[in-house]
C-alpha positions in Angstrom: 17.5 -15.5 -35.1 16.7 -18.4 -33.3 14.7 -20.8 -35.1 11.6 -21.3 -32.9 10.1 -24.1 -35.1 12.1 -26.8 -33.3 11.3 -25.4 -29.9 9.1 -27.6 -27.6 5.4 -26.6 -27.7 5.6 -25.3 -23.9 8.3 -22.8 -24.9 6.7 -21.8 -27.9 3.4 -21.0 -26.0 5.4 -19.0 -23.3 7.1 -17.3 -25.9 3.8 -16.2 -27.5 2.1 -15.4 -24.4 5.0 -13.1 -23.4 5.4 -11.6 -27.0 1.6 -10.6 -26.8 1.6 -9.4 -23.7 4.5 -7.2 -24.7 2.7 -5.7 -27.9 -0.1 -5.0 -25.3 2.2 -3.1 -23.0 4.1 -1.5 -25.8 1.1 0.1 -27.1 0.4 3.6 -25.5 -3.3 3.4 -26.0 -4.9 0.0 -25.7 -4.3 -0.6 -21.9 -5.4 2.9 -20.9 -8.7 2.5 -23.0 -9.2 -1.0 -21.1 -9.1 0.8 -18.0 -11.3 3.8 -19.0 -13.9 1.4 -20.6 -13.9 -0.7 -17.3 -14.2 2.4 -15.3 -17.0 4.2 -17.2 -18.8 0.8 -16.7 -18.5 0.6 -13.1 -19.5 4.3 -13.0 -22.8 3.6 -14.8 -23.6 0.6 -12.7 -22.9 2.7 -9.5 -25.1 5.3 -10.8 -27.7 3.2 -11.4 -27.7 1.6 -8.3 -27.4 4.6 -6.4 -24.1 4.4 -4.8 -22.1 7.2 -6.3 -23.1 9.3 -3.2 -24.1 7.3 -0.6 -24.3 7.3 3.4 -25.0 5.1 6.4 -25.1 5.6 10.1 -22.1 4.4 12.0 -22.5 3.0 15.6 -21.5 6.3 17.2 -24.4 7.9 15.2 -22.2 9.5 12.3 -23.8 9.9 9.0 -20.7 8.5 7.0 -20.4 9.1 3.3 -18.8 6.1 1.5 -20.2 6.7 -2.0 -17.9 5.9 -5.1 -17.1 9.3 -6.3 -15.7 10.2 -2.8 -13.1 7.5 -2.9 -10.0 9.0 -4.2 -8.9 6.1 -5.7 -11.3 6.3 -8.7 -10.3 9.9 -9.9 -6.7 9.7 -8.5 -5.4 6.6 -9.9 -8.3 5.0 -12.1 -8.7 8.1 -14.5 -5.2 9.7 -14.1 -2.0 8.0 -12.5 -2.9 4.3 -13.8 -3.2 5.6 -17.5 0.0 7.8 -17.0 2.0 4.8 -15.4 0.8 2.6 -18.6 2.1 5.4 -20.8 5.3 5.7 -19.2 6.0 1.8 -19.5 5.0 2.1 -23.1 7.3 4.8 -23.9 10.2 3.1 -22.1 9.7 -0.1 -24.0 9.5 1.5 -27.6 12.4 3.9 -26.7 14.6 1.0 -25.8 13.6 -1.7 -28.1 13.3 0.3 -31.5 15.9 2.9 -30.8 18.4 2.9 -27.8 19.3 -0.9 -28.3 20.8 0.0 -31.8 23.7 1.5 -29.8 24.7 -1.9 -28.3 24.4 -4.1 -31.3 27.3 -3.6 -33.3 26.9 -0.1 -34.2 23.4 -0.6 -35.4 24.4 -3.6 -37.8 22.1 -6.0 -36.1 18.2 -6.0 -35.9 17.5 -4.0 -32.8 14.9 -6.4 -31.9 17.6 -9.4 -31.8 17.4 -10.8 -28.1 14.5 -8.7 -26.7 11.8 -11.2 -27.1 14.3 -13.8 -25.4 14.7 -11.6 -22.7 11.0 -10.8 -22.3 10.7 -14.6 -22.5 12.9 -15.5 -19.6 10.6 -13.3 -17.3 7.7 -15.3 -18.2 7.1 -16.8 -15.0 7.1 -13.7 -13.5 4.2 -12.2 -16.0 2.6 -15.6 -14.8 2.9 -14.8 -11.2 1.4 -11.5 -11.7 -1.6 -13.1 -13.4 -2.2 -15.7 -10.5 -1.7 -12.7 -7.8 -4.5 -10.7 -9.7 -6.6 -13.6 -10.4 -6.2 -15.7 -7.3 -5.2 -13.1 -4.0 -6.8 -10.0 -5.5 -9.9 -11.1 -7.2 -11.0 -14.6 -5.9 -9.9 -14.4 -2.2 -10.8 -10.8 -1.6 -14.2 -11.1 -3.3 -15.0 -14.3 -1.3 -13.6 -13.3 1.9 -14.6 -9.5 1.8 -17.8 -9.3 -0.2 -19.3 -12.5 -1.2 -19.6 -14.4 2.3 -20.6 -11.3 4.1 -23.4 -10.7 1.7 -24.7 -14.1 1.8 -24.3 -14.1 5.4 -25.7 -10.7 5.8 -23.2 -9.8 8.4 -20.1 -7.5 8.4 -17.9 -9.2 11.0 -14.8 -7.0 11.1 -15.0 -5.6 7.6 -15.3 -2.0 7.0 -18.7 -0.7 5.3 -17.7 0.6 1.7 -20.0 1.1 -1.3 -19.6 -2.2 -2.9 -21.2 -4.0 0.4 -23.2 -1.0 1.6 -26.3 -3.4 1.4 -25.2 -4.8 4.8 -25.4 -1.4 6.5 -28.5 0.1 4.2 -30.4 -3.0 2.9 -33.0 -0.5 1.2 -30.3 0.3 -1.3 -30.1 -2.6 -3.7 -30.8 -6.2 -3.8 -28.5 -9.2 -2.7 -28.1 -10.0 -6.4 -27.0 -6.4 -7.4 -24.9 -6.5 -4.6 -23.0 -9.2 -5.3 -22.7 -8.4 -9.3 -21.5 -4.8 -8.2 -18.9 -5.9 -5.8 -17.8 -8.9 -8.4 -17.5 -6.3 -11.1 -15.8 -4.2 -9.0 -12.9 -6.6 -7.5 -12.3 -7.8 -11.2 -11.5 -4.2 -11.9 -9.1 -3.9 -9.2 -7.5 -7.3 -10.2 -6.9 -5.8 -13.4 -5.5 -2.5 -11.9 -3.1 -4.9 -10.1 -2.2 -7.0 -13.1 -1.4 -3.9 -15.1 1.0 -2.5 -12.1 2.6 -5.7 -11.6 3.2 -6.6 -15.4 4.0 -3.1 -16.2 7.0 -3.4 -13.3 8.1 -6.7 -14.9 8.8 -5.1 -18.4 10.3 -2.2 -16.8 12.8 -4.6 -15.1 13.0 -6.5 -18.5 14.2 -3.1 -20.1 16.7 -2.6 -17.3 18.1 -6.2 -17.3 18.3 -6.1 -21.1 20.4 -3.1 -21.2 22.5 -4.0 -18.1 23.4 -7.1 -20.0 24.2 -5.4 -23.2 26.1 -2.5 -21.7 28.2 -4.9 -19.7 28.8 -6.8 -23.0 30.0 -3.6 -25.0 31.3 -1.3 -22.4 34.8 -2.7 -23.0 34.9 -2.5 -27.0 33.5 1.0 -27.7 35.1 4.5 -27.8 34.4 6.9 -24.7 31.9 9.2 -26.4 29.7 6.0 -27.3 30.1 4.7 -23.7 28.8 8.2 -22.5 26.1 7.8 -24.7 25.0 4.4 -23.6 25.3 5.7 -19.7 23.2 8.8 -20.9 20.5 5.9 -22.2 20.8 4.0 -18.9 20.3 7.0 -16.9 17.2 8.0 -18.7 16.1 4.7 -18.5 16.3 4.5 -14.7 14.4 8.0 -14.5 11.7 6.8 -16.4 11.4 3.6 -13.8 11.8 5.9 -11.1 8.7 8.2 -12.6 6.8 4.6 -12.9 7.6 3.9 -9.1 6.5 6.9 -7.8 3.2 6.6 -9.8 2.7 3.3 -8.7 3.5 4.4 -5.1 0.6 6.9 -5.3 -1.7 4.4 -6.5 -1.2 2.1 -3.6 -1.4 5.1 -1.4 -4.8 6.3 -2.9 -6.3 2.7 -2.1 -5.1 2.7 1.3 -6.1 6.2 1.9 -9.8 5.2 1.3 -9.4 1.8 3.2 -8.5 3.4 6.3 -11.0 6.1 5.8 -13.8 3.7 6.0 -12.4 2.5 9.2 -12.9 5.8 11.1 -15.8 7.9 12.1 -15.3 11.0 10.1 -18.4 11.8 8.2 -16.5 12.3 5.0 -12.7 11.9 3.7 -12.1 15.6 3.6 -13.4 16.0 7.2 -10.8 13.4 8.1 -7.8 14.8 6.6 -8.6 18.2 7.9 -9.3 17.0 11.3 -5.7 15.2 11.3 -4.4 18.3 10.1 -5.6 20.8 12.7 -4.8 18.2 15.5 -1.0 18.7 14.6 -1.3 22.2 16.0 -3.5 21.2 19.1 -2.8 19.8 22.3 -5.4 17.4 22.0 -5.1 13.7 21.9 -8.1 12.8 20.7 -8.3 10.7 17.6 -11.2 9.2 15.1 -12.9 6.3 16.8 -12.3 3.0 14.9 -15.5 1.5 13.7 -14.5 -1.8 12.4 -11.2 -3.7 12.4 -9.8 -3.6 8.8 -10.3 -3.5 5.1 -8.8 -6.1 2.8 -7.2 -3.5 0.6 -5.0 -2.7 3.5 -3.1 -5.8 3.4 -3.0 -6.2 -0.6 -1.5 -2.7 -1.0 1.3 -3.4 1.7 2.3 -6.5 -0.4 2.2 -4.6 -3.5 3.9 -1.6 -2.3 6.6 -3.9 -0.7 7.0 -5.3 -4.3 7.4 -2.0 -5.8 9.9 -1.1 -3.2 11.9 -4.0 -4.0 11.9 -4.0 -7.7 13.1 -0.1 -7.6 15.7 -0.2 -5.1 17.3 -3.4 -6.9 17.1 -1.6 -10.0 18.4 1.8 -8.5 21.7 0.2 -6.5 22.7 -2.0 -9.6 22.3 1.0 -11.8 24.2 3.3 -9.6 27.1 0.8 -9.6 27.1 0.3 -13.3 26.5 3.9 -14.3 27.8 6.2 -11.7 31.6 5.8 -12.4 32.6 8.8 -10.2 33.1 11.1 -13.0 31.3 13.0 -15.5 29.9 11.0 -18.2 31.5 13.1 -21.1 31.1 17.0 -21.7 27.9 16.2 -23.5 26.5 13.9 -20.8 27.4 15.3 -17.6 26.8 13.4 -14.2 24.2 16.0 -13.4 21.8 13.8 -15.4 21.9 11.2 -12.7 20.4 12.4 -9.3 20.9 9.4 -7.4 20.3 11.0 -4.1 17.0 12.7 -4.8 15.7 9.5 -6.6 16.3 7.4 -3.3 15.2 10.2 -0.9 11.9 10.7 -2.9 10.9 7.1 -2.9 11.8 6.7 0.9 9.5 9.6 1.6 6.8 8.2 -0.5 7.3 5.0 1.2 7.1 6.6 4.7 4.0 8.5 3.7 2.3 5.0 2.7 2.9 3.5 5.6 2.0 6.5 8.0 -1.4 7.1 6.2 -4.0 6.7 8.9 -1.7 5.2 11.5 -0.1 8.3 13.0 -1.1 11.6 14.1 -0.2 14.4 11.5 -0.2 12.1 8.7 -1.9 14.6 6.1 1.0 17.0 6.7 3.4 14.1 5.2 0.7 13.5 2.7 0.7 17.3 1.4 4.4 17.2 1.3 4.8 13.9 -0.4 2.3 15.5 -2.9 4.3 18.7 -3.6 7.5 16.5 -3.7 5.8 14.4 -6.6 4.6 17.1 -8.6 8.1 18.6 -8.7 9.6 15.5 -9.8 7.0 14.7 -12.6 7.0 18.3 -13.8 11.2 18.1 -14.0 11.0 14.7 -15.4 13.4 14.4 -18.1 13.2 10.7 -19.1 10.5 11.7 -21.4 13.0 13.5 -23.9 13.7 10.1 -25.8 15.6 11.5 -28.8 19.2 10.5 -29.7 20.0 12.6 -32.5 23.2 14.3 -33.7 22.1 17.8 -32.4 22.1 17.1 -29.0 23.6 13.2 -28.6 26.4 13.4 -31.1 29.2 10.7 -31.0 31.7 13.5 -30.4 32.5 14.5 -27.1 33.6 17.9 -28.1 31.8 21.2 -27.1 29.1 22.4 -29.4 
């Protein structure tokens, strides 16, 4: 191992921060506990201030529901999808660095951790970028531009009414100080979510990059049966990255869904979705009237979704070129373990679904189709079976 005592202080600090974050994301419990703890605090504060379920009257006279529990984001991604995503990242890191890497390190004669922290440290700039985006773009800019200034000026401008700034439509609900505190705590949580998602993808990319380097380094020096096992490991890693991708896409979709809902005149989000659904089967061209111009979350989710798509597509095409050799991996590792076409089609479907939300008539049908397809992918996901034992994944390619 490299002697870190002679490295410059900046390099050592970079390695320490990268290592600490790697330990955090490798833990399947701690990040989820942090999310649930912060979410519990927001729910408690929202309940005390009376904005769990709250309405206001729109300019066209609609009694519109914008309460926190009516937002799909808190129950869909805060309680379910985000912890599931974090556990997927944790499982992938632990499988790779403690089990699978030994296949590539001289038959297990080298430490499975050798070179892993160096790979993570080489991506520290991406981790710092994730911190910077979450701190400055998501937290500071969105809170100042979307909440702090409108509350202090007591005017919405072009910002849609949501529960953190309900005071601008219902000044009887809470005081200015309470509104600033509530919005600040909520936006800090949103920044934390974005950090977990972006940093999680950095570690997923680190796993793939480390695998790719070691695979290329060893592929010409090993037996065919071991090469098949290594390809099997690579496909399993890509499958877990695919799972993390569709979970992250649904998180951004649920955020955008609420951001678009608060900009239309429907009385609640279920009515909005139902109205869009039945309009597909009617000849009427009537659409919900737009109340205000935009929600800042619409822009942040577009940026985040673009990052997700870019990372996945890069890994997807590099993995396909590396692992799909045009034939079977071996009799024990058949090519059917790598449904390349299905993975790409599902991700493209979810991207189209994301960009169609609230933008085209009948988007609810695509939303429903995407839910069904995603449920199928999650239920049939095989990347969770990370067991490289002799019974199922032996060295010999002979039939059992």
